[in-house]
C-alpha positions in Angstrom: 88.0 121.3 97.4 90.3 118.8 95.6 92.6 116.1 96.8 94.4 116.6 100.1 97.4 114.3 100.7 98.7 114.2 104.2 102.1 113.1 105.6 100.6 109.7 106.6 99.6 108.9 103.0 102.9 110.1 101.6 105.1 108.1 104.1 103.0 104.9 103.9 102.9 104.8 100.2 106.6 105.6 99.8 107.5 102.8 102.3 105.2 100.3 100.6 107.1 100.8 97.3 110.6 100.9 98.9 110.1 97.8 101.1 108.4 95.8 98.3 111.3 96.7 96.1 114.0 95.8 98.7 113.0 94.2 102.0 116.2 95.4 103.6 115.3 99.1 102.9 112.7 100.1 105.5 113.4 103.8 105.5 112.5 106.9 103.5 114.4 110.1 103.9 112.7 113.5 104.3 114.4 114.5 101.0 112.9 111.6 99.2 109.5 112.4 100.7 109.7 116.0 99.4 110.6 114.9 95.9 108.0 112.0 95.9 105.3 114.3 97.2 106.0 117.0 94.6 105.8 114.4 91.8 102.6 112.8 93.1 101.0 116.3 93.2 102.3 117.2 89.8 101.0 113.9 88.4 97.5 114.5 89.8 97.5 118.1 88.6 98.3 117.0 85.1 95.1 114.9 85.2 93.2 118.0 86.1 92.8 116.9 89.7 93.4 119.8 92.2 95.8 118.3 94.7 97.8 119.7 97.6 100.1 118.2 100.2 99.1 118.8 103.8 102.5 118.7 105.6 103.7 120.7 108.6 105.8 120.1 111.6 102.6 119.8 113.8 101.0 117.3 111.4 104.2 115.3 111.2 104.5 115.2 115.0 100.9 114.1 115.3 101.3 111.5 112.6 104.4 110.1 114.3 102.6 110.0 117.6 99.4 108.5 116.3 101.3 105.8 114.3 104.2 105.2 116.6 103.5 101.5 116.4 104.3 101.6 112.7 106.8 104.4 112.2 109.9 105.9 113.9 112.2 108.8 113.0 115.9 108.3 113.1 119.2 109.2 111.3 120.3 106.7 108.7 123.9 105.6 108.0 124.4 108.7 105.9 123.2 110.9 108.9 120.0 111.8 107.0 116.8 112.2 108.9 114.4 109.5 107.8 111.2 107.7 108.8 111.5 104.0 109.3 108.9 101.2 109.2 109.1 99.5 112.6 110.6 96.0 112.5 108.0 93.3 112.3 105.5 95.6 110.5 104.6 94.7 106.9 103.6 96.5 103.7 100.4 94.4 103.8 99.5 96.2 107.0 100.3 99.6 105.4 98.1 98.7 102.4 95.1 97.9 104.6 95.5 101.1 106.5 96.5 103.6 103.9 95.4 102.4 100.4 91.9 101.1 100.9 90.3 104.6 100.7 92.5 106.0 97.9 90.9 106.9 94.5 92.4 105.2 91.5 94.0 108.4 90.3 95.7 108.8 93.7 96.9 105.3 93.8 98.3 105.5 90.3 100.1 108.8 91.1 101.7 107.1 94.1 102.8 104.2 91.9 103.8 106.1 88.7 107.2 105.5 87.2 108.2 109.1 87.8 107.1 109.0 91.4 109.1 105.8 92.0 112.1 107.4 90.4 111.9 110.1 93.1 112.3 107.3 95.6 115.4 106.0 93.7 113.5 103.0 92.3 
C-alpha cells in the first residue's frame, strides 16, 4: 500500500526539529505543517516510495485528544493557529514515541534539508 504518514508523525517530527534548533520555539503552525508534509511526501516519492499524508479534521481531533499530555492547540503571537509541545515535555520523549518505528527513508525525509527549510530552519 505504501507509506502512510499521519498527523501525529508530522507534528512530532516537526517539533523535534524546531525545538532542537531553538528551545524557545515549541510550536509549529498549521501552515508550516502543510509545507513540511508536502515536502516529506515529495522526498519519499522521488525515492520511488509511494507515500501519502493521512490528515483530516477527525484524525487531527483524535490525535490532539489521544496525545493531550504532549500537544495543545493555540494561537501564537501572530494569531496563527499552531500546535505546541506542552511545557516540560522533551524532544527525547517525542523521539521514543514517534521515531522508533520509522523506516530510514522516512526518517531521512523528515530530516532532509528541504523539509527543514519548510519549517524555517
